[in-house]
C-alpha positions as CSV (number, residue, x, y, z in Angstrom):
1,X,132.2,100.4,102.0
2,X,133.4,101.0,105.1
3,X,131.1,103.1,107.2
4,X,131.1,104.8,111.0
5,X,128.3,105.7,113.0
6,X,128.0,108.6,115.0
7,X,124.6,109.5,117.1
8,X,122.4,108.8,114.6
9,X,124.4,109.8,111.7
10,X,126.4,107.8,109.3
11,X,130.0,108.5,107.4
12,X,131.7,106.6,104.2
13,X,134.8,106.2,105.1
14,X,137.7,106.0,102.1
15,X,141.3,106.1,102.1
16,X,142.6,109.1,100.0
17,X,146.2,107.9,98.5
18,X,146.8,111.4,97.5
19,X,146.8,112.5,101.0
20,X,147.7,109.2,102.6
21,X,144.6,109.4,104.9
22,X,141.4,108.5,105.4
23,X,138.5,110.6,104.4
24,X,135.3,110.8,105.8
25,X,132.1,112.0,104.2
26,X,128.7,112.4,106.2
27,X,125.8,110.6,104.6
28,X,122.0,111.7,104.2
29,X,122.6,115.4,105.4
30,X,121.3,118.5,103.5
31,X,124.9,119.6,102.5
32,X,128.3,118.5,102.8
33,X,130.9,117.3,106.2
34,X,133.6,115.5,105.2
35,X,136.6,115.1,107.4
36,X,140.2,113.0,107.9
37,X,142.4,110.8,109.6
38,X,145.2,108.9,110.0
39,X,143.5,106.3,112.2
40,X,140.1,105.4,113.5
41,X,140.8,107.5,116.8
42,X,141.2,110.7,114.3
43,X,138.4,110.1,112.0
44,X,136.2,109.8,115.1
45,X,137.3,113.0,116.5
46,X,137.3,114.3,113.1
47,X,133.7,112.9,112.6
48,X,132.6,114.9,115.6
49,X,133.9,118.1,115.0
50,X,132.7,118.3,111.3
51,X,129.4,117.1,112.5
52,X,129.0,119.6,115.3
53,X,129.9,122.4,112.5
54,X,127.9,121.3,110.2
55,X,124.9,121.3,112.8
56,X,125.6,124.7,114.1
57,X,125.7,126.1,110.7
58,X,121.9,124.4,110.0
59,X,121.0,126.4,113.3
60,X,122.1,129.7,112.7
61,X,120.5,129.2,109.2
62,X,117.1,127.9,110.1
63,X,117.9,124.4,107.8
64,X,117.2,120.7,108.6
65,X,120.1,119.0,108.9
66,X,118.8,115.5,107.3
67,X,117.6,115.1,104.0
68,X,113.7,114.2,104.2
69,X,112.6,111.6,101.7
70,X,109.2,111.2,100.2
71,X,108.6,107.5,101.4
72,X,108.6,106.8,97.4
73,X,110.8,105.5,95.1
74,X,110.5,104.5,91.4
75,X,112.6,101.6,90.0
76,X,113.7,100.4,86.5
77,X,113.7,96.6,86.4
78,X,114.5,93.7,83.8
79,X,111.0,92.5,83.0
80,X,111.6,89.1,83.8
81,X,113.2,89.9,87.4
82,X,109.7,92.2,87.6
83,X,108.2,89.0,87.2
84,X,110.0,86.7,89.3
85,X,109.6,88.9,92.7
86,X,106.3,89.3,91.7
87,X,105.6,85.8,91.6
88,X,107.7,85.7,94.7
89,X,105.7,88.0,96.6
90,X,102.7,86.5,95.4
91,X,104.1,83.0,96.7
92,X,104.6,84.3,100.2
93,X,101.2,86.1,100.0
94,X,102.2,89.8,100.2
95,X,101.8,92.2,98.2
96,X,104.8,93.3,95.7
97,X,105.3,96.3,97.5
98,X,105.8,94.6,100.9
99,X,107.6,91.9,99.6
100,X,110.2,94.5,98.5
101,X,110.0,96.5,101.8
102,X,110.4,93.2,103.4
103,X,113.7,91.9,101.5
104,X,115.2,95.6,101.5
105,X,114.5,96.0,105.6
106,X,116.1,91.8,105.9
107,X,119.0,93.2,103.6
108,X,119.9,96.2,105.7
109,X,119.6,94.1,109.2
110,X,121.6,91.2,107.4
111,X,124.0,92.7,105.1
112,X,125.8,90.0,103.1
């Protein structure tokens, strides 16, 4: 997935073959905000305009622009994977929760 960042907001960028343009969609917000462009410059301009409109509407309606996350995450995984990561966490002298947090943070900072 290609992304574009503007201030603290990120958008995923995809090619729309029907329109022969790139489409951006702002991620992690309480609503929808998308934009189009034929090149990176147009996408950045569209991102700024779409985001500004979205933020104005949120302010007018008294809505928080970003989604709030509770910090709890339930996963359903294969029991063998559960066993393997639990053993790895023990080997690193970490709780399973801390091992998962560290692994997820590392994957965000060092994407493959």
